[in-house]
N, C-alpha and C positions, 0 to 999 in steps of 0.2 A: 434365268429368263433370257432368251436370245431375242434381240431386236433386229428387225429388218427395216431399213429406211424406205419410206414410200414417197413422201413429198414434203417440201417446205413451201411456204407461201411465197409468191412473187414479191410480196411486201417486205420480205425479210432482209433484202440487201445482202450484205456480207455475212450475216449471222445465220444460224440454223433455226431461228425461232420466228414464228411457230412452225412446228414440224409434226409429222405423223409417222408412226412406226407400227408395224405388225409384230406381234409376239409369237413365240412358239406355243403359246397357251390358248390360241384362238381368240385373243383379245387385241386391243390397240392401245398404244401409249401416245398421249398427246403432250407435246411441249408447247406451252403458250405463254401469253402475257398474264402475270398474276393479277387477279381482280382485287382492287383495293378501294373501289368506289363504295362509300358507306351506304348509299341508297340501295345499290344492288345487293350488298352483303346482308342488309337488314331484311331482305325478302327471302333469305335462305336460312336453313338450319344446318350449319356446317360443323360436324364434330371436330375436335382438336386434331385428330389424326388425318384429316382431309383438307383439301384446298380446292379452289376453283380457278380455272384459267380461261382466257378468252382466245378464240382462234378465228381466223377469217373463213368465210364461206368456201373459198376455193379448196382449202385443206379438207373440209368435211365432205365436199363433193367428190374428192379423190377417194375418200374412205368408202363411199357408197359403191365405187367401181370395184373395190377389192374384197367385197363380201361374198 
């Protein structure tokens, strides 16, 4: 899978997180903050091979421009 960097949030400072990438498969890869809040996790059914991440609105707004 080839990744093309699209945007990182202005909240990321010197790191690259959260970030958004386009793949050569017609999908997106999101790098974000791992969700560990028990209340949030209790609302979801997450299989062992999956995880959820939190990303700021500005990163998702950029994704809408690239569809």
